[in-house]
N, C-alpha and C positions, 0 to 999 in steps of 0.2 A: 358733542360740539361745545366749545367754550362759550359761556354766556356772560354777558356784561350787563349788570343791572342798571336800568335807567334811573336817573335822579328824579326827585319829586318835581323839580322845576321842568324837566324834560317831559314828564308825563302830563303835567298841567298845560304845557304848551301845546300838546296834542289834544287834550280833553276839552279845554275851555273854548278855543275857536271852533272845534269840530261839533261840540254840542250846540254852540250858538248857531252855527250853520244849519244843523239838523232842525233846530227849533224854528229858525226863520223860514226855511224852504220846505220843510216836510210835515210840520205839525200844525193842523188847523186850530185856531183859537176863536172863541165866541166873542164878538164885538157887536153891540147893539142888536143882539138877537140873531146875528148871522155868523157863520163860520168862515173865517178868512185866514190866510197865511200871514205870518209876521212880515215877510218880505213884501207882501202886497200892501200892508199898512205903511211901511217905509216908502214904497214906491208911490203910493197915493200922496204922501206928504211932499215928495220931490216933485211929482206932477203938479201939485198945487202951486209950488214955487215957480215952476217953469212955464205953466200955461199962459201967463200974460205976454210972454215973448217967444213962445214956441214957433209961431209962424216966421218971425224974423230969423230965428236960429236955424230953422229948416232951410230957408233960402240961402243963408250964409254957408251952411254945411254942403248943400248941393252945389253951390257955385264953386267952393273950394275943391270938391271932389271932381268936378269937371275941368277946372282950370289948371290945377297943379299937374295932372298927367300930361297936358299939352306942353306946359313949361318944362316938365321933365324930359319930354321927347326932343324939344327944340334946344333948350339951354343946358340941360344936364347939370343942374346945380348940385353942389356937394352935399347940401343938407338932405337931399333925397337919395342921390346915388351912393353915398357912403354910410347911410343909416338903414339897417335891415328892416325896421318897422316901416319907415317912410317909403322905402323902395317897394315893399309888398303892397302898400296902399295906393301908391301913385305912379309907379313904373309898370303900367298895365298895357294890355293889348289895345289896338285901335277899336276893336269891337266893344270892349268895356268902356272906352272913352265915349264912343257913340251912344251907348246905353245911358251913361251918366248925363250926357248933354240932353238927350230926349227926356230923361227923368226931370231935369231942371226945367225944361220947357213945359212939361206936364204940370209941375208944381206952380210955376208962375201963372200959367193959364187958369188954374183952379183958384189960387189965392186972390188973383186980381180980376177974375171973371172976364178974361179976354180970350180971343181966338175962337176956334170951333167949339160949338156948344157940346159936342160929343166928348170933349176933354174936360170942361169945367162943370158938366152936369153932376149934381150931387150923387147920382147913382153910379157914376164912373170915377172921375177924378176925385170926387168927394169921398167915396168909399175908400179909394186907395190912400188918400191923405189921412183919413182917420186911422188906418193901420200904421202909416209912417209916423204920425205924431205920437201914437201910443208907444211904439217901439222906441222912438227917440227919447222919451222921458223914462220909460220903464227900464231901459238898459243902463241908465246912469247909476242906479242903485245896484242892480243885479250884477253888473260887470265887475264891481268891486267885491260885493258880498259872496259871489260865487266861488271866490278863492278859498273861502272858509270850508267849502266842500272838497276842493281839489288839491289843496296844498298843505293841509295840516294833518293828514293821515287817516281821516275817517274812511276814505274810499279803500285804502289799503286794508284797514281793519275789518270793515264789513265784507270786502271782497274775499278775504281768506276764510271767513266764517261760513259764507254761503256758496263758495265756488262749486261745490259738488252738485248744487241745484241748477246753477246757471248753465254749466257746460252741457249736460245731457238734454235739458229742455230747450235751450235757446242757442246753443253752440257758441256761447259767449264766456269769457273769463269771469271769475268771481267778482273782480273789481268793477265790472259793468253793472252790478246790482244797484249801486247808488245812482248811477245815471238813469236807470230805468225807474227807480223810485222818484227821482227828481222830475222826470218827465210825467209820470202817471199822477204824482201827488202835487207837483209844483206847477210847471207850465211847459208846454211843448217847446217853446222857443228857448226857455232856460235849459231844458234837457238837451236840446240840439247844440246849444252854445257850449254846454258842459262837455259834450262828446267831442265836438270840434276841437276844443281846447286840449282835451286829453289826447286826441289823435296827434295834434301838432307837437305835443310834448313827448310823443313816443310811447304812450301807454296803450294804444289800440292799433291794430292793423287796419288797413283800408276796409277789409271785409267786415271786421267787427264794428267799426264806426258806421258803416252803411247799414248794417243790421239794426243797430241801436236807433239810428235816426229814422229809419223807415218803419220800424216795428214797435217802437216804444214812445214816440213823441206825440202821445195823445193829450187831450185837454185834461186839466186838473178838475177835481170835484167842484171846486168853487167856480171855475170857469164854465163847466157844464151847466151849473145852476144859472149863471148869467145868460148863457145862450138859450137855456130852456125858457127863461122869462121873455127873451126877445122873440122866441118862436111861439109863445103862448102855451107852453107846456109845463109851466111851473108846478102844477099839481101832479105831474108825472115824472118828477125829478128822480126819485128812487128807482122806479122801473126802468128809466132811461139809463141810469148808471149801471144797473145790473145787466141790461141788454148790451150796452156798449162794451163792457169788459168781458162779457161772455163771447163776444166776437173778436175782440182785440187779442186775447190770450191764445186762442187757436192759431190766429194769423202769425203771432210771434213765434209759435212753435214750428209751424209748417214752412213759412216763406223763406227762412234762412237756408232751407234744404233744397230749394228749387231755383231754377234760373230766373233772374240774373244774379241774385244775391249769392248763390252757392258758387258762382264763377269768379267772384271778386278775389283778388289775390291777398294772401295774408302777408302783405308787405308793410313795413313800418316806415315812418317818415325819415328821410335822410339816412336810410340804411340801418336804423336802430334795431337792436336785437330784440327778439321776443322776450317778454317778461315772464319768468318762471314763477309758478305759484306753489311748488312743492314745499312741504314743511320739512326743515332739516331734522336729521336724526337727533333725538334727545330733547326735542322741544314739543310741547303740546300745542294744539291749534290756537288756543287763546294766548299763550305766551308768544308765539310767533306773530300773531296778529298785532299784539301790543308793540312788540319790538319794531315791526315794519312801520307801524303808524308813528311811533316816536321818532324813528330815523327820518321819516319824511318831514315831520313838523320841525325837527331840529335844523333842517336846512333852509327854512323860511325866515325871512327878515321883514321888518316893516317896509324897508325900501323896496324889496322885491314885490311885496304885496301891493304897494302903490303903483309901481311901474307896470305890473301886469294888469292892474285895473285900468290904467290909462290906455294901455295898448288895446285892451278889449273894447273899451268905449270907442276909441278911434276906429277900430276895425268895423264896428257896427255902424257908426255914424257916417263914415266916408265910403265904406265898401258895400255894406249890406243894404242900407236905406235907399240909395238910388236904384239899386236892382229891384227892391221891393216895389218902389213907386212905378218903375217901368213895367214890371210884370203884372202887377195888380191893375193898374189903369188900362193897359193894353187889353188884358183879358176881359175886363168889365166893359170896355167899349165894344169888343167883339160880341159879348153876350147880350148887350143892350141893343145894338144896332144891326146885328146880322142874325140869320137863322142857323148859323153853323152848329150851335149846340143842339138845337132841335133836330137837325139832320143827323148829327153824330149819335145822338141818344135814341133815335127812332127804334132800334132793336130792343131797347128796354121797355118800350110801351106794351107789347104783347106779354112780356114776362110779368110786368106789374099787374096787368089785367088777369093773367093766370093765377097770380097770388091773391087775387080778390081785392085789390086796392082801387078805390075810386079815384077819379081825377088823374089817371095814369099819364095822360098826355102832358098835363101840367107838371107832374112830379118827375118825369123821366129826365129832363135836362138838368135837374138839381143833382142827379147822381154823378154828373160829370163836372159841373161848375165848381164842385169842391176841390178839384185839382188846382184851380186858380187861387182860391182862397176859401178858408173854412167858413167865413162869414157869409159868403154868397148864398149857398143853399139854405142856411139857417134863416137868413133874412127873407129869402124868396118863399120859404115854406110857410111863412105866416099867412100867405094868400090861400093856402089849401084849407078847405072847410072840414074835410073828413079827418077826424082826430087820429085814426089808425094810420092813414097815409102820411099825415104830418109827422107823427111819432116815428114812423119808419124812415122817412127822409132825414129827420133830425139825427137819429142814431147812426145812420149810414154816414152822414157828413162828418161826424166825430170819429167813428171807427175807421174811416178811410185814412186818417192821420196825415197823409202827404198832401200838402198844398203848396203850390209853387211860390206864392208871394213871401213865404217865410222859410219853411222847412226845405223846400226845393232849392231856394236860393242859397241857404246855408250849406246844403250838400254840395252844390256846384262850386261855391266859393271856397270850400274846404279842400279842393283839389284831391278828391278821392277816386278819380277816374271812373265816376259814375255819372254818365251823361243824362241829358233830358229824356231820351228815348227809354233808357233803363228805369228812370224814376217813374215815368208814365206807365211802364209795364208793371212795376210793383203796385202802383196805384190801382190798375185794373185788376190785378190778382187779389188785392185786398177787397176790392169791390165785389168781385165774384164770390170769394170765400165768405165774406160777411153777410151777403144778401140772404141766404137760406137761414142762417143763425138768427139774424135780426127779424126776419119774417116770422119764424117759428115763435120767438119770444113776444113779438107784437101780437100774435094771435092768442097767446096764453095770458098776457098781462093787460092788454087794452081791450076794453069791451064797450 
C-alpha cells in the first residue's frame, strides 16, 4: 500500500490537542492533598463564575426550552425550521413540550417556594435542582473540551491499538476504549455525552452506543470519593472502588450478550456505513494508528471546534436539563410521599436478610431508587447504622450505573430506539448480577 508521510505540523495537530484532552479528562492530579481531574478544576472555576446568577440563567433556559417549541408549532419561524440544530432542539413532539412546561413549573415552585410543598421540598425539588444546576455549569466547560477527545484523532489512535481486547470482551469496536476510559476515569455524564456525540457522528451503531452507555457510565474515582464522604464511608474508599469495579467489569462482559442489549440493531445514524478497523497490508499497527489519527485531526478547524461546542452546550441546556428536572423531581416526589418504592422492593428484603445484612427493610428501597438518580440511595444510606449494610448499598448504587435523571435521559434523547422499559430491564439485570459479587466482597473486606 502506498504510504504518505504526515508532516510535523499534522502530527502536532493530532498530538497536542489529544494529549491535552487526555490530561484534562483522564489523568488525576494532586491539588491541596486531593486527587482531582484537570477538567474538574476548570469546571470549578466556571461554576464559581456562574454561581451568582445560575438561578436566573436556569429560569431563562427552561422558559426558552418551553416557549420556542410552541412558537415553532404555531408560527414555524425560519430560524427554527431552516436550521438543523434549532430544529432538533425546538421542533419537538407535544409530549416533550409538556415535559418542558412541567419542568419549568417545578423550577419556579422550588426557587420561589410557591405551590405544593411536595414540589419545593428540599428533599424533592431541591435535590432535583441541585442536579440541574451542577449539570448546567459543568457542561459549559466539558462541552467544548470534550472535542479534544473526539475530533483530534486520539480515539482513532487508541482504538486501533486495543481493538483486539474490546471486541472479544465487550463486543465493542476498539475506538470505544476511550469512551469507556472517559466514563470510568472521568465522569458518567461525560462518557455518555461522548458516546452520544460519536453515535450522532456515525462512529457507533445503536447497539454499540447502548452498550457503552449502560455498561461503562459509572462514576469516576474522584466522584466515588465524594459520594463516600456523603455516605459516611470515606475510610472505606479503596475497598469500595475495588468492590464496584469487581462488579462493573463482569456486567460489561455479560450484559451485551443478553436481552435487550443483544437485540439492538447494528444500525448507524442516517444510514452511515460501519467503520472498518482492519489494518491495510504493508502497514504496522502503530503506523496505521498514527495515520488515522492524523487524518482525523487534519479535518478539524477552530471554527468547527467552536460550533460543535456551542451545539453541545445548547443540546444540554435546552434539551437535557428540562428532562432531568422533570424526571428527578417527579421520582423524588414519588419516593418521598408514597410507599411505591417500599412495595416494589419488598422482594429484596428477604434476600438482604438471607445475606446477613441488618436494617434490610430500610435498605431495600435504596436498591431501586438508584434508577431515578444515583444521589438518592447514597444520601439515604447515611441513615443506615450498620457499616456493612451501608457499604453494600453504596457500592450497589454506583455499580448499577443507569440512573434516569442523567444517563437514562441521555439514552432516550439520543434516539437509539432503546425505550424506558429496556433501560429499566438492564438496570434490574445489573442489580441482580452485581448483588452476589458485592455481597461477597463486603463480607471479605468489611468487618
